N, C-alpha and C positions, 0 to 999 in steps of 0.2 A: 787793099781790096778785101782782104780778109776781114778787116774790121767792119766793113760795110755788110758783108754777108752775116757776120755774127750778130751785129746790132739789129739788122732787119729781122733776122730769125727770132731773136730775143723779143723784139717788139711785137712781132706777129704772134708768138706764143703767149705773151701776156695778154694781148688784145683778144685772142680767141679762148684762151684757157681760163681766165678769170670769170667771164660770164658763163662759160660752160660749167665750171665748178660750182658757181652760185646756183644755177638751175638744178644741177644734180643734187646739191645739198638741200635745196628746198623741197625737192620731190621725195627724196629718200628719208631725210631726217625731219621729224616733226618739230615744230618750234617748242622750246622748253617752257616758255611762259604759258602756253595753252594747255599743256598736258595735265597739270594738277586740276585745272578748272574743268576740263573735259572728263577726267576720271571722277571728280566729285559730282558733276552733273549726272553721269551714268549711275553713280551710287545713289544719288537722291532719287532718281527715277525708279531704280530697283527697290529701294527701301519703301518708297511710296506704294509701289505695287504690292509688296509684301504686307504693308500696313493695311491696305484695302482687303487683301485676302484674309488677314487675321480678323478684321472687323466682321467680315461675312461669316467666318467660322464662329466667332463669338455670338453673333445674332442667331445662327443656326443652333448652337449649343443652348442658348437661352430659350428658344422655342421648344427644343426637345425636353429641356428641364421642366418647362411649364406643362407640356403634354404628360410627362412622367408624373408630375405632382398631381395633375387632374386624375390620371389613371389610378394612382396610389390612393387618392381619396375615395374614388368609386369602389375600389377593391376593399378598402377598410369598411365602408358602409355596407357593402355586400356581405363581408364576413361577419359584421356585427348582427345583421339581419339573420344570417344562418345560425349564429350562436344563439340568438333569442329563440329561433324556431326549434333548434335541437333541445334547448332547455325546456321549452313548452312540451315537446314530445316526450322528453324524459319524465317530466312531472306527470303527464297523462299516463305513462307506462307505470309509474309508481302507484298512482291512484288505482289503476286496473289491477295491479298485483296485490294491493292492500284489500280490495273488496273481494268477497267470495264470488267465484264465477258462477253464472246462472247455469252452466252446463253441469256443475257438480250435483245439483238437485235433479233427481230422476223425474222426467216428465211423465205426466199421467196420460195414458192412452185414451183418446177420444175416438169412438167408432165413427167412421165416415162411410159414405156411400161406396167408395172403392173398396173398403175393407170387407163389406158385406156382399159384394158382388162375386159371382163364381169366377174362378181363375180360368183363363183360356187353356185349351188343350195344348200339350207339348207338340213341337214340330215333328218329332220322330214317331208320332202316332202310338206311343206307348199308353197303356191303360193308366189311369190316375192311380195314385197310391191308395192303399186300403184304408188309410186313416182319414181320408176325406169323407165328408158326410154323403150319403147316397143321393141327396138331392143335387149335389154339385157335380155328380158324375153324368156324363152324357150317355144316352141309351146305346146299348151294344146291339149290332144286327145279328 
């Protein structure tokens, strides 16, 4: 009888234990054949994403380089125009310095109507100076 209990327990343990072990093994341990392929697929996806990001960065850098080149050409042209303008101004200044200035010659006084007209009386009602001609002085009361 002892043999019957032992063999039935052994048989029952094998019948229940083997399938339970297989199920637990499949759930907890990933299959070894799929692991390298899964890792390489994930790596391929990640590398593809990085490649796309690098392509976008390269295109953005190329656009910025074109904009910089355009700006540099504009600045060069602007500086060249400024240089020509300053050289022209410098030449004009040298020509002005080389010629005698018209202010050096004393201008001749030409009598005008305002120079012959009498001067208005001062605001503080002082009598005009003695050096003024008598016709220019207003009559005194």
